[in-house]
Structures are given as structure tokens and as C-alpha cells.
C-alpha positions in Angstrom: -12.2 -31.6 -24.8 -11.1 -34.5 -22.7 -9.3 -33.8 -19.4 -8.5 -37.4 -18.4 -5.2 -39.3 -18.7 -1.8 -39.1 -17.3 -1.2 -35.6 -18.5 -4.7 -34.3 -18.7 -5.8 -32.8 -22.0 -2.3 -33.3 -23.4 -2.3 -37.1 -23.1 -4.1 -37.9 -26.4 -2.0 -35.6 -28.5 1.2 -36.9 -27.0 0.2 -40.5 -27.6 -0.5 -39.7 -31.3 2.9 -37.9 -31.6 4.6 -40.9 -29.9 3.1 -43.2 -32.6 4.7 -41.0 -35.3 8.0 -40.5 -33.5 8.5 -43.2 -30.8 10.1 -41.8 -27.7 8.1 -38.5 -27.6 6.0 -39.6 -24.6 9.0 -40.9 -22.7 10.9 -37.7 -23.4 8.1 -35.6 -22.1 7.7 -37.6 -18.9 11.4 -37.3 -18.1 11.9 -33.6 -19.2 12.7 -30.8 -16.8 9.8 -28.4 -16.1 10.9 -25.7 -18.6 11.1 -28.1 -21.5 8.0 -30.0 -20.5 5.9 -26.8 -20.2 7.2 -25.6 -23.5 5.8 -28.8 -25.0 2.5 -28.3 -23.3 2.4 -24.7 -24.6 3.1 -25.9 -28.1 0.3 -28.5 -27.9 -2.0 -25.8 -26.5 -1.4 -23.6 -29.6 -2.6 -26.5 -31.8 -5.6 -27.2 -29.5 -6.6 -23.5 -29.6 -5.8 -23.1 -33.3 -3.3 -20.3 -32.8 0.3 -20.2 -33.9 1.5 -21.7 -37.2 -0.6 -24.8 -37.5 -2.7 -24.3 -40.6 -3.4 -26.2 -43.9 -0.8 -24.2 -45.8 2.0 -24.7 -43.3 4.9 -26.9 -44.3 5.2 -28.3 -40.8 4.0 -31.9 -40.8 3.2 -33.9 -37.7 6.4 -35.8 -38.1 8.6 -32.7 -38.0 6.7 -31.3 -35.1 7.1 -34.6 -33.3 10.8 -34.5 -33.9 11.0 -31.0 -32.4 9.1 -32.2 -29.4 11.5 -35.1 -28.9 14.8 -33.3 -29.5 14.3 -29.6 -29.3 15.2 -27.2 -26.6 12.4 -25.1 -24.9 13.1 -22.1 -27.1 13.1 -24.2 -30.3 9.7 -25.8 -29.4 8.2 -22.4 -28.6 9.4 -20.8 -31.8 8.1 -23.7 -33.8 4.7 -23.3 -32.2 4.4 -19.5 -32.1 7.2 -18.1 -34.4 7.3 -14.9 -32.2 8.1 -15.8 -28.6 7.7 -13.1 -26.0 10.8 -12.4 -23.9 10.8 -14.4 -20.7 8.0 -16.9 -21.7 10.2 -20.0 -21.3 11.2 -19.0 -17.7 7.7 -18.2 -16.7 6.5 -21.5 -18.1 8.9 -23.3 -15.8 7.1 -21.8 -12.8 4.0 -23.9 -13.7 5.6 -27.1 -12.5 5.3 -30.7 -13.6 1.8 -31.0 -14.9 0.0 -29.0 -17.6 -2.4 -26.2 -16.7 -6.0 -27.4 -16.7 -7.0 -25.5 -19.9 -5.1 -25.1 -23.1 -6.3 -21.5 -23.4 -4.3 -20.7 -20.2 -1.1 -21.1 -22.1 -2.3 -18.7 -24.8 -3.4 -16.2 -22.1 0.1 -16.4 -20.6 1.8 -15.9 -24.0 -0.5 -12.9 -24.7 0.2 -11.3 -21.3 3.9 -11.3 -21.9 3.5 -10.3 -25.6 1.7 -7.1 -24.4 5.1 -6.1 -22.8 3.3 -5.2 -19.6 6.2 -5.2 -17.2 3.9 -5.1 -14.1 2.2 -8.4 -15.3 5.5 -10.1 -16.0 7.0 -9.1 -12.7 3.9 -10.2 -10.9 4.1 -13.6 -12.4 7.8 -14.0 -11.8 7.3 -13.0 -8.1 4.3 -15.0 -7.3 5.8 -18.5 -7.2 3.9 -21.4 -8.9 1.7 -20.2 -11.7 -1.9 -21.5 -11.8 -4.9 -20.9 -13.9 -6.4 -19.0 -11.0 -3.5 -16.5 -11.0 -3.9 -16.0 -14.7 -7.6 -15.3 -14.3 -6.8 -12.8 -11.6 -4.0 -11.1 -13.5 -6.2 -10.7 -16.6 -9.0 -9.1 -14.5 -6.8 -6.8 -12.5 -6.4 -3.2 -13.6 -2.9 -3.0 -15.0 -2.0 -0.5 -12.3 -2.6 -3.0 -9.5 -0.8 -6.0 -11.1 1.7 -7.2 -8.5 2.8 -10.4 -6.9 1.2 -9.1 -3.6 -2.3 -8.8 -5.2 -1.9 -11.9 -7.3 -1.3 -14.0 -4.1 -4.1 -12.5 -2.1 -7.0 -12.5 -4.6 -8.9 -15.7 -5.3 -10.7 -15.2 -8.6 -11.1 -13.0 -11.6 -14.4 -11.8 -10.1 -12.8 -10.8 -6.9 -10.1 -9.0 -8.9 -12.8 -6.9 -10.6 -14.2 -6.0 -7.2 -10.7 -5.0 -6.0 -10.5 -2.6 -9.0 -13.8 -1.0 -7.9 -12.7 -0.9 -4.3 -9.6 1.1 -5.2 -11.7 3.4 -7.4 -14.0 4.0 -4.4 -11.0 4.8 -2.2 -9.5 7.2 -4.7 -12.8 9.1 -4.9 -12.6 9.8 -1.1 -8.8 10.2 -0.6 -7.1 12.8 -2.7 -3.7 11.5 -1.7 -4.4 8.0 -2.9 -2.9 8.6 -6.4 -2.1 5.7 -8.7 1.6 5.9 -7.7 0.8 5.9 -4.0 -1.6 3.0 -4.2 0.8 0.9 -6.3 3.6 1.7 -3.9 1.5 0.6 -0.9 0.7 -2.7 -2.7 4.4 -3.2 -3.5 5.4 -2.5 0.2 2.9 -5.0 1.7 4.4 -7.4 4.3 3.7 -11.1 4.1 1.2 -10.9 7.0 -0.6 -7.9 5.6 -4.0 -8.1 3.8 -5.7 -6.1 1.1 -8.5 -5.3 3.6 -6.0 -3.6 5.9 -4.5 -1.7 2.9 -7.9 -0.4 1.9 -8.9 0.5 5.4 -5.7 2.5 5.9 -6.6 4.7 2.9 -10.2 5.0 4.0 -9.0 6.3 7.5 -7.3 9.1 5.7 -10.2 10.1 3.5 -10.4 13.9 3.0 -13.1 14.3 0.4 -16.3 13.7 2.5 -19.8 14.8 1.6 -21.4 17.8 3.3 -22.4 17.3 7.0 -26.0 18.1 8.0 -24.7 20.4 10.7 -22.8 23.1 8.9 -21.2 24.5 12.0 -21.3 23.3 15.6 -21.9 25.1 18.8 -21.1 24.5 22.5 -23.6 21.7 22.7 -23.6 19.8 19.3 -20.2 19.3 17.6 -20.3 17.7 14.1 -17.6 15.0 13.4 -16.3 16.4 10.1 -13.3 14.2 9.4 -12.3 10.5 9.5 -9.9 11.5 12.4 -12.9 12.9 14.3 -14.9 9.7 13.7 -12.0 7.4 14.7 -11.3 9.4 17.8 -15.0 9.2 18.8 -15.0 5.4 18.3 -12.0 5.0 20.6 -13.5 7.3 23.3 -16.9 5.7 23.2 -15.5 2.2 22.8 -17.9 1.1 20.1 -17.7 -0.3 16.6 -17.7 3.1 14.9 -14.4 2.4 13.1 -16.2 -0.3 11.1 -18.8 2.3 9.9 -16.2 4.6 8.2 -17.4 3.7 4.7 -20.9 4.7 5.5 -19.7 8.1 6.9 -17.4 8.6 4.0 -20.1 8.3 1.3 -22.8 10.2 3.3 -25.0 7.2 4.3 -24.7 8.5 7.9 -23.3 11.5 9.7 -22.3 11.9 13.3 -22.1 14.6 15.9 -21.2 14.7 19.6 -23.6 16.2 22.1 -22.2 17.9 25.2 -19.3 15.3 25.3 -21.9 12.8 26.6 -23.2 11.0 23.6 -22.9 10.5 19.8 -25.8 11.5 17.6 -26.4 9.6 14.4 -28.1 11.1 11.4 -29.3 9.4 8.2 -30.1 11.1 4.9 -33.7 11.3 3.5 -34.4 10.3 -0.1 -34.3 12.7 -3.0 -32.0 15.0 -1.1 -34.7 16.1 1.3 -32.4 16.6 4.2 -31.4 14.5 7.2 -33.2 12.6 10.0 -32.2 12.0 13.6 -31.7 8.3 13.7 -30.2 7.3 17.0 -28.2 8.3 20.1 -25.2 6.3 21.4 -23.2 6.4 24.7 -20.1 4.5 25.8 -20.0 0.8 24.9 -23.5 1.1 23.3 -25.2 0.9 26.7 -28.8 2.0 27.0 -29.2 5.7 26.7 -30.9 7.5 29.6 -34.3 8.8 28.5 -33.5 12.3 29.8 -30.3 12.5 27.6 -32.2 11.2 24.6 -34.9 13.9 25.2 -32.2 16.6 25.4 -30.8 15.5 22.0 -34.3 15.5 20.4 -34.9 19.0 21.7 -31.6 20.2 20.3 -32.4 18.7 16.9 -35.8 20.3 17.0 -34.1 23.6 17.7 -31.8 23.4 14.6 -34.5 22.0 12.3 -33.4 18.3 12.0 -36.6 16.1 12.0 -37.0 12.8 13.8 -39.6 10.0 14.0 -42.4 11.1 16.3 -42.7 8.4 18.9 -45.1 10.4 21.1 -48.3 9.9 19.1 -51.3 8.5 21.0 -50.3 10.1 24.4 -50.6 8.3 27.7 -53.3 5.9 26.5 -51.0 4.4 23.9 -48.2 4.1 26.4 -50.5 2.2 28.8 -51.7 0.0 26.0 -48.1 -0.8 25.1 -47.3 -1.6 28.7 -49.9 -4.4 28.9 -49.5 -5.8 25.4 -45.8 -5.7 24.8 -45.5 -9.5 25.4 -47.6 -10.0 22.2 -45.5 -7.8 19.9 -42.9 -10.5 18.9 -45.0 -13.6 19.6 
């Protein structure tokens, strides 16, 4: 398929029609967007072998050329497709002056409207200029999330598929994120809002979290059992904990607070073999005093949560490390 020429892939077909019915090309070049795009859609139906152009049809090139030259947008579309979805002519006008880069985009647009998916139609009408990117995104989006607000914020069909998965992830964690609630949140997005913020708001309200390694706390070690607990701890300790919500939500990490002095991070072992003490954090992620770290380790030993043994080798190993540490990362 050739893409060059004044009107891209349409140029050659229009030149041939102009030979048959002089004035076709001039008519196309001076037509309003709705009529011009109806012509491009009709040419796309021939290019893609859809519509009514077959060997047994009584429509000859001359009659088609005459419709192109004199017909209204609706006449042109009916001659090309016979059955024209409601609103197709108006949506085509949103494409602008030039044809879409691929003939199949016109067929995809016709098929979307033929499915009578009101979400898809409304998304197209509300998204401004229609491009092949938007059509790819719309086709990849789950029908529940089709809206002008998603159509304008997603860059490709592949990204649309990822958004579908991201919503599925959110719904597995937040029982209140029903289809209706998510669709309503998408529809209510402000011009400056982003899909990342939308997803983050739902994650902050997650209420279906995995079991915590500490079933019940005591006066020393308090498990953070909800997203609210985690967010509050992140604010109090002034760290980046709010960016780790997804890890906490799916059980890739768990957190507890020790004596109101530090946060204790646990990580799961493989094959469901329990949890491991991973790290200790204080305000602004400053270095943790060794005595506090030792107290946390002792507490974890007491409740049966294992940790990596850093004490192997005794004083001799420590002395060796003191004199050779400059070689470790050389």
C-alpha cells in the first residue's frame, strides 16, 4: 500500500476516479470535513474489501465516481456500506482535513459504532480530533473504561491493556472499587488529573489486604494492618512509604512499629515458609542506632520471626572487616 501523495493512500484512487469523472479530485480538495471524510471512508471500504464492492455488484466505477462528486456524506456512506451506523458521519467529521493513515482505521471506526457501544461513541465524540492512536486505544480498552478521559490520557493500545490490568489489580484489593464506582471516577476526572492519581486514590483505600506476619500486636510491636496505618506512618516518619503501598497491598512486604521509635520491615520467604526481618527505619531514613536495631532483633527472636545472622565469625571477622573494608567495592 502506498502512503505518498497529496492525500496519502487515497491519492491514487482519487486520481483514477477523476479520470473517469473529471472534477472528483477538485471536489474532494474543496469539500468540508464531513463530506471529505465520508469519501475517505468509502475509499477505505474498497481498499479493505469490505462494503458492497464485489464482482457481482452493479455499482461500476463511473457510478461510484458520480456519487463521490455529487453526493452528500450520507449518500456516499450508504453507497459504500449500505448499513451506516448512527452518528458515523458526525464522528468522521472529527478527523479533520486529511485521511487517517490507514484505511483499516475507517473500518474499525465503523465497526465500533455498529456495535452500539454507547460508551465508545460518547468517548469518541468527547475526545476532540480523532486519530488512529485513539482508535487503537479505544479498541484495546475494556468497554467499562471507555471514556473521553481515558482516551485522552492513554498513548497506545498496549498501554490501554495495561490500564485494564491495573484496574483489575485495584478491584482485587478494594472492595468498594466496583465497576460503577471506577467508571464514575473516570468520568469525574478534572482536566489536570491523571490516571496515576486515580489509581493511587483507590489503592490508598484498599481493604482486602493479605494476612500480616504479626497476628496481634503488643505494647512494643504494633502491626500496620491497613492502608491508613501505612500512610499515617509514612507521614510521621517522613519517608517514601506512600510509594510502597502496592508492595504492602499484595504481601510483598509488611510493616510494624516498634515502641513508637521505628518502623520494622518484613519480607515473605518463598513457598509460604513465613516471614523474615528485612530492615529497620527511623525518621527521614536516617541511620538507625545499633542499640535500637538490636532491640528490634531481640523482639523478633522472641516472637519467632527469623533474620539474617550477621554475627557469624565473632570478633575476628569484625576486625578483619575493619581493615579490609576499603577493598570490598574496589
